[in-house]
Each structure stands twice: as C-alpha cells, then as structure tokens.
C-alpha positions as CSV (number, residue, x, y, z in Angstrom):
1,X,-62.5,-190.5,8.5
2,X,-62.3,-187.4,10.7
3,X,-58.9,-188.8,12.3
4,X,-56.9,-188.8,8.9
5,X,-53.0,-188.7,9.2
6,X,-51.4,-186.2,7.7
7,X,-48.5,-187.1,5.0
8,X,-46.5,-184.8,3.1
9,X,-44.5,-186.2,0.0
10,X,-41.2,-185.5,-1.3
11,X,-39.8,-186.2,-4.9
12,X,-37.5,-185.1,-7.1
13,X,-39.0,-185.5,-10.1
14,X,-42.0,-187.4,-12.3
15,X,-43.3,-188.1,-9.3
16,X,-45.6,-191.6,-10.1
17,X,-45.2,-192.9,-6.5
18,X,-46.6,-189.7,-5.4
19,X,-49.6,-189.7,-7.9
20,X,-50.3,-193.4,-6.4
21,X,-50.2,-192.5,-2.4
22,X,-52.1,-189.2,-3.4
23,X,-55.3,-191.1,-5.2
24,X,-54.8,-193.5,-3.0
25,X,-55.6,-191.1,-0.6
26,X,-58.7,-190.6,-2.0
27,X,-60.4,-193.8,-1.7
28,X,-63.2,-194.8,0.7
29,X,-61.8,-195.1,4.0
30,X,-58.1,-194.0,3.3
31,X,-56.6,-193.2,6.7
32,X,-54.5,-190.8,5.6
33,X,-54.5,-187.5,3.1
34,X,-51.8,-185.5,1.1
35,X,-51.4,-182.3,2.6
36,X,-48.2,-181.4,0.7
37,X,-46.1,-182.0,-2.1
38,X,-42.3,-180.7,-1.8
39,X,-39.4,-181.0,-4.1
40,X,-36.1,-179.1,-4.7
41,X,-36.8,-179.4,-8.6
42,X,-39.2,-176.6,-8.9
43,X,-39.5,-177.8,-12.9
44,X,-40.4,-181.4,-11.7
45,X,-43.2,-182.5,-13.1
46,X,-45.0,-184.0,-10.3
47,X,-45.6,-180.6,-9.0
48,X,-48.0,-179.8,-11.9
49,X,-50.0,-183.1,-11.1
50,X,-50.4,-182.2,-7.5
51,X,-51.0,-178.9,-8.2
52,X,-53.4,-179.5,-10.9
53,X,-55.2,-181.8,-7.9
54,X,-55.5,-179.3,-5.4
55,X,-52.7,-180.5,-3.1
56,X,-50.3,-177.7,-1.6
57,X,-46.6,-177.5,-2.9
58,X,-43.2,-176.3,-2.1
59,X,-40.3,-176.1,-4.4
60,X,-36.9,-174.9,-4.1
61,X,-34.1,-175.8,-5.8
62,X,-30.8,-176.8,-3.9
63,X,-28.4,-175.3,-6.0
64,X,-25.6,-172.9,-4.3
65,X,-26.7,-173.8,-0.9
66,X,-25.1,-176.3,1.7
67,X,-26.5,-179.4,2.1
68,X,-27.8,-178.6,5.6
69,X,-28.9,-175.4,4.8
70,X,-31.3,-176.5,2.3
71,X,-32.6,-179.3,4.2
72,X,-33.3,-176.6,7.2
73,X,-35.3,-174.9,4.2
74,X,-37.2,-178.1,3.6
75,X,-37.7,-179.2,7.4
76,X,-39.5,-175.8,7.6
77,X,-41.5,-176.1,5.0
78,X,-42.6,-179.9,6.1
79,X,-43.1,-178.5,9.7
80,X,-45.3,-175.6,8.6
81,X,-48.0,-178.6,7.4
82,X,-47.8,-180.7,10.2
83,X,-47.4,-184.1,8.9
84,X,-48.0,-187.0,10.9
85,X,-45.7,-189.0,8.2
86,X,-43.2,-188.2,5.7
87,X,-42.8,-190.3,2.3
88,X,-40.0,-190.0,-0.1
89,X,-41.3,-190.6,-3.4
90,X,-38.5,-190.7,-6.2
91,X,-36.7,-187.9,-3.9
92,X,-32.8,-187.9,-5.4
93,X,-30.9,-186.5,-2.5
94,X,-28.8,-187.7,0.4
95,X,-30.6,-185.9,4.0
96,X,-28.3,-184.6,6.7
97,X,-28.2,-187.0,10.1
98,X,-29.7,-183.6,11.5
99,X,-32.8,-183.6,9.1
100,X,-33.0,-187.7,9.7
101,X,-33.3,-187.5,13.4
102,X,-35.8,-184.7,13.1
103,X,-38.2,-187.2,11.7
104,X,-37.5,-190.3,13.0
105,X,-40.0,-193.1,12.9
106,X,-42.4,-190.7,10.6
107,X,-40.0,-190.4,7.7
108,X,-40.6,-193.4,5.0
109,X,-38.5,-194.2,1.9
110,X,-39.6,-196.7,-1.1
111,X,-36.4,-198.3,-2.8
112,X,-36.4,-200.8,-5.7
113,X,-34.5,-203.6,-4.4
114,X,-35.3,-206.4,-1.6
115,X,-33.2,-205.2,1.0
116,X,-31.1,-205.6,2.2
117,X,-30.0,-206.4,-1.1
118,X,-28.6,-203.6,-3.1
119,X,-28.6,-200.5,-1.3
120,X,-27.9,-197.4,-3.3
121,X,-28.2,-196.9,-7.5
122,X,-28.2,-199.1,-10.2
123,X,-30.2,-201.9,-8.2
124,X,-31.7,-203.3,-11.2
125,X,-28.7,-203.9,-13.4
126,X,-27.1,-205.4,-10.0
127,X,-29.5,-207.9,-9.5
128,X,-29.2,-209.0,-13.1
129,X,-25.5,-209.2,-12.7
130,X,-25.9,-211.5,-9.6
131,X,-27.9,-213.7,-11.8
132,X,-31.0,-213.6,-9.2
133,X,-34.4,-214.7,-9.8
134,X,-36.0,-212.1,-8.4
135,X,-35.8,-208.2,-8.0
136,X,-38.8,-206.0,-6.2
137,X,-39.2,-203.0,-3.8
138,X,-39.3,-202.1,-0.1
139,X,-40.9,-199.7,2.1
140,X,-38.7,-198.3,5.0
141,X,-38.4,-196.0,7.7
142,X,-35.2,-194.0,6.9
143,X,-32.3,-193.8,9.1
144,X,-28.6,-192.2,8.9
145,X,-27.1,-195.0,7.1
146,X,-28.7,-195.2,3.6
147,X,-31.2,-197.7,2.7
148,X,-31.1,-199.6,6.4
149,X,-34.2,-198.4,8.5
150,X,-36.8,-200.8,9.2
151,X,-38.6,-202.5,6.6
152,X,-42.3,-201.9,6.6
153,X,-43.2,-203.9,3.5
154,X,-41.8,-205.8,0.3
155,X,-43.0,-207.0,-3.1
156,X,-40.7,-209.2,-5.0
157,X,-41.0,-209.2,-9.0
158,X,-39.8,-212.1,-11.5
159,X,-36.7,-211.2,-13.6
160,X,-37.8,-212.5,-16.8
161,X,-35.0,-213.9,-19.4
162,X,-33.8,-211.2,-21.8
163,X,-34.7,-208.3,-19.1
164,X,-32.9,-205.3,-18.7
165,X,-32.3,-202.7,-16.5
166,X,-35.0,-200.3,-18.3
167,X,-37.5,-203.7,-18.7
168,X,-36.9,-204.9,-14.9
169,X,-37.5,-201.1,-13.9
170,X,-40.9,-200.6,-15.4
171,X,-42.3,-203.7,-13.9
172,X,-41.0,-203.4,-10.2
173,X,-42.4,-199.3,-10.8
174,X,-45.9,-201.0,-11.0
175,X,-45.1,-203.1,-7.8
176,X,-43.9,-199.9,-5.9
177,X,-47.2,-198.1,-6.8
178,X,-49.0,-201.1,-5.2
179,X,-46.6,-201.6,-2.4
180,X,-45.9,-197.8,-0.9
181,X,-50.2,-196.7,-0.4
182,X,-50.6,-200.2,1.4
183,X,-47.3,-199.8,3.3
184,X,-48.0,-195.9,4.4
185,X,-51.8,-197.0,5.3
186,X,-51.0,-199.6,7.3
187,X,-48.3,-197.8,9.0
188,X,-50.2,-194.4,9.7
189,X,-53.0,-196.6,10.7
190,X,-51.1,-198.8,13.6
191,X,-52.1,-196.9,16.1
192,X,-55.9,-198.5,16.0
193,X,-54.3,-202.3,15.2
194,X,-54.7,-203.9,18.8
195,X,-51.8,-206.3,18.1
196,X,-49.0,-203.7,17.0
197,X,-50.3,-201.4,20.5
198,X,-50.0,-205.1,22.3
199,X,-46.6,-205.6,20.9
200,X,-45.3,-202.1,21.8
201,X,-46.5,-202.8,25.5
202,X,-44.9,-206.6,25.4
203,X,-41.3,-204.7,24.5
204,X,-42.0,-202.1,27.5
205,X,-43.0,-204.8,30.1
206,X,-40.2,-207.5,29.5
207,X,-37.5,-204.7,30.4
208,X,-39.0,-205.0,34.1
209,X,-38.0,-207.9,36.3
210,X,-40.3,-210.5,36.8
211,X,-42.6,-210.2,34.4
212,X,-44.6,-212.9,32.9
213,X,-47.5,-212.4,30.5
214,X,-50.8,-213.5,32.1
215,X,-54.3,-212.9,30.8
216,X,-57.7,-211.6,32.5
217,X,-60.5,-212.4,31.5
218,X,-59.5,-213.3,28.2
219,X,-57.6,-209.8,27.5
220,X,-53.6,-209.2,27.3
221,X,-52.0,-209.0,30.5
222,X,-48.8,-208.6,32.5
223,X,-48.0,-209.4,35.9
224,X,-45.3,-209.3,38.3
225,X,-44.0,-212.3,40.3
226,X,-44.2,-215.9,40.1
227,X,-46.5,-218.1,37.9
228,X,-48.9,-218.7,40.8
229,X,-48.6,-215.6,42.8
230,X,-48.1,-213.0,39.9
231,X,-50.1,-210.0,40.4
232,X,-51.3,-207.8,37.3
233,X,-50.1,-204.5,36.9
234,X,-51.0,-203.9,33.3
235,X,-54.1,-205.1,30.9
236,X,-54.6,-204.2,27.5
237,X,-58.6,-203.5,26.6
238,X,-59.3,-203.6,23.2
239,X,-62.7,-201.4,23.0
240,X,-64.2,-203.0,26.0
241,X,-67.8,-202.9,26.5
242,X,-68.7,-200.4,24.1
243,X,-65.6,-198.1,24.3
244,X,-63.8,-196.7,21.1
245,X,-60.4,-197.0,23.3
246,X,-57.9,-199.4,22.9
247,X,-56.3,-198.7,26.4
248,X,-53.9,-199.5,28.9
249,X,-55.3,-200.3,32.4
250,X,-52.8,-199.2,34.7
251,X,-52.6,-199.3,38.3
252,X,-53.3,-195.5,39.9
253,X,-52.6,-194.0,43.5
254,X,-56.4,-194.0,44.1
255,X,-60.0,-192.4,42.9
256,X,-58.5,-188.7,43.5
257,X,-55.9,-189.3,41.0
258,X,-58.0,-190.7,38.6
259,X,-60.7,-188.3,38.2
260,X,-58.1,-185.7,38.3
261,X,-56.3,-187.0,35.3
262,X,-59.9,-187.9,33.6
263,X,-61.1,-184.5,34.1
264,X,-57.7,-182.8,33.0
265,X,-57.0,-184.8,30.1
266,X,-60.3,-186.6,29.0
267,X,-59.0,-187.2,25.7
268,X,-56.3,-189.7,27.2
269,X,-57.4,-190.4,30.3
270,X,-60.4,-192.8,30.9
271,X,-62.7,-194.9,33.9
272,X,-62.8,-198.4,32.4
273,X,-66.1,-199.8,32.7
274,X,-65.7,-202.4,35.7
275,X,-62.4,-201.7,36.5
276,X,-62.7,-198.3,37.8
277,X,-64.0,-199.1,40.8
278,X,-61.2,-201.3,41.7
279,X,-58.4,-198.7,41.2
280,X,-57.5,-199.0,37.7
281,X,-57.0,-195.8,35.2
282,X,-57.7,-196.6,31.4
283,X,-54.7,-195.0,29.5
284,X,-56.0,-194.0,25.5
285,X,-53.2,-195.9,23.0
286,X,-55.3,-195.8,20.0
287,X,-53.7,-192.1,18.9
288,X,-51.5,-191.3,16.7
289,X,-49.3,-189.2,19.1
290,X,-49.3,-191.9,21.8
291,X,-46.1,-190.9,23.9
292,X,-44.8,-194.4,24.1
293,X,-42.2,-193.0,26.8
294,X,-45.1,-191.9,28.9
295,X,-46.5,-195.2,28.7
296,X,-43.0,-197.1,30.0
297,X,-43.3,-194.4,33.3
298,X,-46.6,-195.5,34.0
299,X,-45.6,-199.4,33.4
300,X,-42.6,-199.0,35.6
301,X,-44.7,-196.9,38.1
302,X,-48.1,-199.5,38.1
303,X,-45.1,-202.3,38.2
304,X,-44.2,-201.1,41.4
305,X,-47.2,-200.5,43.1
306,X,-47.7,-204.8,41.8
307,X,-44.4,-206.2,43.0
308,X,-43.5,-207.6,45.9
309,X,-40.8,-205.7,48.2
310,X,-37.8,-207.9,47.5
311,X,-38.3,-206.6,44.0
312,X,-39.0,-202.8,44.3
313,X,-35.9,-202.6,47.2
314,X,-33.8,-204.2,44.1
315,X,-34.9,-201.7,42.0
316,X,-34.8,-198.8,44.4
317,X,-30.7,-200.0,45.2
318,X,-30.1,-200.2,41.5
319,X,-31.2,-196.6,41.2
320,X,-29.3,-195.7,44.4
321,X,-26.3,-196.8,43.1
C-alpha cells in the first residue's frame, strides 16, 4: 500500500508487543509500517531487535531529568519520525498531560486487564484475588487519566485453577500479541471504513437543529426539516461510479466556488459524477489527515443553505446573543 500509516512504538524493556507489531506490519496488505522504536532505557532488549530488523531507534535514559524535560525529548524524537500513530508497548512511565495532549487521538496503549477493571499495576494478582473467571487485555487511547481512554479492543483470557500471577501473565501476553496488531491495523485504517466515517458524520450532523437521516438513492443522507419536506444538505458517497473516494457531498455556492476549490485542492475536493451539476461538491474523507473540524464547518454551512428560513433565523439570533 502506498499510503501506509506511519507508526512509532515506545518501549521500556523486552519489547515483545513491539515485535508483534513489527512483524504484523510486514504481512501482505498491512496498512501500517513501523518507522521508529523509542525507549527510555538504552539497554532495552527490544531496541536491539528493532535495529536488527532495520528499524530506526531512539533511546535516552530518563535518569536525572524532570518528567516534563524527558517527555519533551521523547516528543521531539517522535515528531521527527512523523508518525500517524504512537503505540506504547510496555512503556513503564507515566506521561505528562502536555505530552498526552499533543498526541491526543494518536496515542495508543495496551493494558493487561479487561478495563475498566484493574487500571494501574498488579492486574493479574488483583484479578486472582477477586476470584474472577476471566482476565484479559485491552487496547485503548491514552488520556490524562491512567488507563481510562476510549477502549478500542479487548480479548478475554480464562483464569485456570491454580493460576498464579506469573502463569496468568504468560497467557495474557499471548493474547496481547494477537490483539495489539489487529486493533492498531483497524485503527489506522479507519479512514477507509465507510461505516466509521458515516458514524463521525452522524455525530456531527446530529448537533444541528431539525436534522433527520434520509437516504438518497440508497446512500446515507442527512436532511433538515420535517419528514415530508426535509431537504438534503449532506450525502455520503462511498466510491460512487468508479471513484476511489469515500466522500461527503455538500451544498456549494455554485460552479465557480466548486471549480476553484477542486483546482486548488484536488486531493481534497472533487466533482461528483451526476451530482456536481446539481451544485453538490465532493469532500474526500478517506484520508488519514481529515480535518473533522473543517467537516463540521462544511456541514453547518451546507445545513444553512438547505434549512428553512425559520431555522436559520434562530441560529443567527443565537449567534448574535
């Protein structure tokens, strides 16, 4: 794939999950590649494995450095590699809120429990002490609160009679090696998933007044007004008529604006077949760098062009107030 997502992995030790990600990235059809392995431990065995496989590495001991200062060094190293996602894989340090904020939505972690159960340390001992029938692992987005971000994937592992924290950990680790590559693969490729894109648009459109779902020739659509008179302001076009775009069709002001946008940004805007002549502009969404704030702005604008005057007057009045 020419447009593989760039992934950096951050480790502190053996790097077995890093290795699982690395070798999964080399399978045919993988949507991601590993562009950097970074560590706070220059002696981490995982670094040697990455180097042997030809993956660039970066290492710096955190010893003697304030947490914020080390996180700035780590941020700089990651930023230089230009990753689309950063996977924490056995990284044994808490991250500063500033670091997490800078990588928000692109920072993943794997945790050895079925979150929200047992955030933090000693997860296997805690599961055994509680008498749980299952343990497991979770891949989640990283937020300021430890082990509390959006859950992206989980695998349960049965707890067997006589298990110790060590025996349970060994089986959970096997599950981790399956879960992390599969979850990362789905996450970095979500911009090619029409269902995921539709869900993002649905959430944005739902914030606008008097919006209903209304299909358009079988395609998902969003309209404003009553059920009988609702007028479309957005249509999801999933690779229509031979196009490779998963695009959002929106109301433009006219041919001049459409032509200008398409000529200036052909990677982003396009003239949709059979729709462009009716004033619909195509906004390509199956891109890893889609600006969803800009999509929100387009939806609001297209809604205003389609909404009845009584609704647009209310919006204007609210903005003035």
